[in-house]
N, C-alpha and C positions, 0 to 999 in steps of 0.2 A: 672256667666258661664253657659252655657248648660251641665251637667252631659254627659261625653263620655262613652259610653256602645259600646262593641264588641260583635261579635259572639261566643267568648270563654267565660268561665266560671270557676267553681273551680276545676272541673276536668279536665280541657284541659291541655294539655302538652306542653313542647317546641317544639316539633315535628309538632302538631297542630298550634301551634303561627307562625311558619315559613315555614308551608306548602305553595310552589310557590315562596318562596323569594329567591332573587337571590343577594347574598352579594358578590361577586366576585369584587376585587379590592377595596374592603372595609378595613381598618384595627382596629380591637379592642383591648383594652387594660383589662383585668379584673383581678380586685386585689383579692388574695385568691383563684385563679383558681385551684389550685391544690387538692381541696378536696370539697366535698356538694356540694353546689348551685353553689359555684362558678365555678368547675368543670365542672358540666352540662351548665352553662352558656356557657363557652367558648367553650365545645365538642359542643353545637348546632351551634353558630355564625359560626364554622370551618366549620361544617357539611352544611353549607347554603353557604360556599365558602368563607368566611370572612378570611383574615389571622389574627391570634393573637397572643397576646401578654399575658403572664400569669405573673401575680406580687406575689410575695411572699418573706418570709424572710427565709425559709430552701430550700436552694440549691438543695439538693438531693429529696425532695419531689417537687419542681418545675420542675427539668429535668426529671422525671419521668413522671410526667403529662404530659408535651410536648410530651415526646414520645409516650405514652398512646393516646392520640388526635390524634397524625396525624396518627398513626397504625390504630384507630377507623374508621375515617373518610376519609381516603386517601388524607388528605390535608397537604401537608409536610411545609405549612407556619405558622408553630406555633413556638414562640422563648418565652422567658423569659426575666425578670428583676428582680433582688434581690433586696428587699427593705422591711425594717421594719416600719409598720405605729406609732410603740408606740417611735419611734425616729425620729424627725423632721428633724434633720441630715442627717439621711440615706434616707428620702422622698427627700430630697433635692439634694441628690446628684443623686438619680435615676434621677428626672427629667431634672437635669443640662445635662444628655447624650444621651435626646431623640432628635431626628434629623428628625423625619417624620410628616408628615399631621396625625391626627387622627381622625377617623370617631366617633368612640364609645368608649366611659368609662364606664366600669361598675363599682361602686366603692360598692363593695360588701362583702370585707373581715371584719371580726367584732369579738368582744368578748361579753361573756353574763355572769352577775353576777359574777362578781370576787368576790370571798367570802372575801377578809380581803381587805383595802385600799391600794392598791399598785402605786407607782408614778414612772412615766418614768424618761427618764434621763433628760427631761427638766422639770421636778418636778410637771407633769400635771396628775390628776387622770386616772388611766389606761383606764377605758371605755371610758370617753370621749375624751381621746387622739386618741386612735386606729378606733373609731365607727366615731368618725366626726373631727376631728383636724388636725389629718395624712391625711385625703381623702381631705379636706378643701386645706391643703399644697400641696399635688399632684395635685389636679384639676386646684388650681391656676397655679402652675410649667406648666401644661402643655395647660395652655388657649391659647397660639399661636397656637400649634400644631393643638388645635380643632378649632379655627377659621381659620385656613390655607384649610380648605376642606369646607368652606361656606355653610356647613349643617350638622353640628356634633350635637351628642348624647351624652348626660350623664344620665345615672341611678344609683340613689344613694337608696341604701336598707337600708330600716328602719323597722318597726316590730310593729305591735298591741299594743306593749308594751308604745308609746309614747303616747298614750291614758291616761295614769297613771300619768304623771308630764309634764309640759313644763320644757326648763332648769332655774334652780334658775341662773337669771343673775348676782346677785352679790356674788356667792358663786360655781363657774361654777367646780373649782377643789376641792371640800370639803374641805376647810381649817378653816371652822367655824363649822360646822354641824356636828353631828354623820353620820359616813357613813354605809348606807344601799346599797346592792349590786343591789337588783332590782330596786330602785329608781333610782341610778345611771346609769342604763341600759336605764330606760325610760327616762331620761334628754337626754342623748347620741344619743338616737333613735329619739327624738323630732327635737335636733339639725340639723339632718340628712334630715330632711324635709325643716326646715326652710333655710338652704343653699341651697338646691334646687331650693327654691321658690325666693330666693333673687338673686341666679347665673343665673337663667332664667331671672329676672326681668332686671340685667345690661346686659347680653350677647345675648339674642334673637335678638338683633340689628346685631349682629356679624356674625347669624347663627350656633349659639349654644343653644340647647335646653334641657333643664334640668326638670326632673322629679324623683319622689321620690315614692318607692312602698312598699308594706308590702308581702314577698315572702309566708307568712303562716307558719303553721307549720309543720316544716319536721325535722325527728329527724337526725342529723348531730353530729359533734363533737362541734357544739356551745354549746349545754346543758352538757357540762362535769361538769359544777359547779354546776346544778341544779339537780341532780340525774336522768337526763333523761327527757323527752318529757313529759311535764304534761296537755296539753292541751285535750279536750275530745275527744275520738277516731272520733268522727264524722267531727271532724274539722280538723283533719290530712292530710297531703298530703303526695306524695312520691317526689322524687327531681325534677323529670321530670315536674311534676306538680307546685314546689315551683317556680322552676325557668322559668316557662311560663311568669309569669307579669315581670320579669327582661328581657327578651328577646323582649318583646311587646314594652317596651318602648326602647330598645335599637336599635331595627330593623324594626317593623314592619311597613307598610306603613299607618296602620290606625291613626297613632299619628304623621304623618307628619304634621309638623308647631305645635305643640302641647307640652307645656311645662310650669311650674310651679304648677303642679296637682299631687296628691297622688293617687297610683292604688294599688289593690289587688283584688285577684280573676280574673286576667285579666281585670278587668273594673276598671272606674275610683269609688272612694268610697265615700258614701255619707257623708257629713259633720256633726259633731257632737258637738252640742253648750253643752252637759254634759257625764258625763263619762257613758260609756254602759256596764259599770259592764266587772268583770274578762274574758277574752276570748273574748272580744266583738268586733265588726268589725266598722268600719269607721275611718274617718279622724277628727283629734281635730282641733276647728274654730283655735285654737291658735296658730297652727303652718302654716297655712296660710297667718298669720295677718304680713302685710309688718312692721308695728311700730317692732315687734320682730326680724321679719327677718333681718332687716337694724341693729340693736342692736346688734344682735349675729355677724354678719358680722364684723363690727366694732370693737367688743371685741375679735372677734377670730384674725385679723389683728393684736391687739396690743398684744396679746399672742404670735404671731409666728413672 
């Protein structure tokens, strides 16, 4: 496949990417849309005319974000859906009440480097559950709503941390290995890319295209367990720059008909066959491998 490049780059913002894009009549759903990258993604899509549903687990925070985005954009078509990605029953309950076609799904919410091994109500390791498994259940639950539009997009947020490790398929929930926070995060973020690759392979024929991205290093609440952002200053972005790649996947006409790929800095990433080292860029070849994407899909299906 030819690597996709765009006129945008590291410093491009959501406003740059969506300049001239009219999303009137489109509906988007953004998880974690009440703060950080999710908030900016929801705001940018609303500013371009889309109606937007913000998904989150804190009712007060989600409602505040809805009101703030509506006021900031002049777009009143903003609502919310309460769900907790760490609780698969909560996710299933949320999708069971969804009744409208869905053009854009941004699987944005996540947790990073949870310091101690923590399990969800269903017994899954927290980072794997929130970053991947909850979004897996959410996206499957919204499949029919996405297919109903005939031209839907799903953006799955990953991280350059995926370059540190593929999922350990025999022990996805850390039942046999000593828990290591950053390794668990890396494996979960690899899983989000593998999910995008496999979902696109399975669903492209239904008009659902799925891609993954690394938003970059942005100081948000995600780093609460790491002592703050550790990335070198020259590799850091503001929120508008970080969310630019998310909205490229979600709404840019430049990616019409494109799926199963991984983007960073608002361009498709270069494939790496070995580690580029700490804070490196690119996409690991193992997260684009169909053998692994099929295996993860099958294992995840059994888990849920």
